[in-house]
C-alpha positions in Angstrom: -18.4 -2.8 -2.5 -15.1 -1.1 -2.9 -12.1 -3.0 -4.3 -10.5 -3.0 -0.7 -13.7 -4.3 0.8 -13.7 -7.1 -1.8 -10.1 -7.9 -1.0 -11.1 -8.2 2.7 -14.0 -10.2 1.7 -11.6 -12.7 -0.3 -9.2 -13.1 2.6 -12.1 -13.8 5.0 -13.5 -16.3 2.5 -10.3 -18.1 2.2 -10.1 -18.5 6.0 -7.5 -15.7 6.9 -4.5 -14.1 5.8 -2.2 -17.2 6.0 -4.6 -19.4 3.9 -5.3 -16.4 1.5 -1.7 -16.1 1.1 -0.9 -19.7 0.4 -3.7 -19.8 -2.1 -2.2 -16.9 -4.1 1.4 -17.8 -3.4 2.6 -15.1 -1.0 3.4 -14.8 2.6 0.9 -13.9 5.4 3.0 -11.0 6.0 2.5 -9.5 2.5 -1.1 -10.0 2.7 -1.2 -8.1 6.2 0.9 -5.3 4.7 -1.6 -4.8 1.8 -4.6 -4.9 4.1 -3.0 -2.7 6.6 -2.0 -0.1 4.0 -5.7 -0.2 2.7 -4.2 -1.4 -0.7 -6.1 -3.3 -3.5 -5.1 -6.7 -4.3 -2.0 -6.5 -7.0 -3.1 -7.5 -10.3 -1.0 -10.5 -10.6 -3.1 -12.2 -7.8 -6.8 -11.4 -8.9 -7.5 -14.4 -11.0 -6.0 -16.8 -8.2 -8.0 -15.1 -5.7 -11.1 -15.2 -7.8 -10.7 -19.0 -8.5 -9.9 -19.7 -5.0 -12.6 -17.6 -3.1 -15.2 -16.9 -5.7 -15.1 -13.1 -5.0 -15.4 -11.6 -8.6 -12.3 -10.2 -10.4 -14.7 -7.3 -11.3 -15.1 -6.6 -7.6 -11.6 -7.1 -6.7 -10.2 -4.9 -9.5 -12.7 -2.9 -11.6 -10.1 -0.7 -13.0 -8.7 -3.7 -14.6 -11.8 -6.0 -15.2 -14.7 -3.6 -15.8 -18.0 -5.1 -16.1 -19.2 -5.4 -19.7 -22.0 -3.0 -20.7 -24.2 -4.4 -23.4 -25.4 -2.0 -25.9 -29.3 -1.5 -26.0 
């Protein structure tokens, strides 16, 4: 799953753009704009999105929250 697909899944899990926006503290229009421009969720909102939707920060922004690799 790409970060954009994870973002779409988080919006869906929240119940739509309006509910997602309320959950992370932005307007529905801002959420629509990010989605329409195929952007990833901005870093400032990743933890709130994860807490509210259960979509992992590692999926939403792997560039910021990479999965830890254990040494063998």
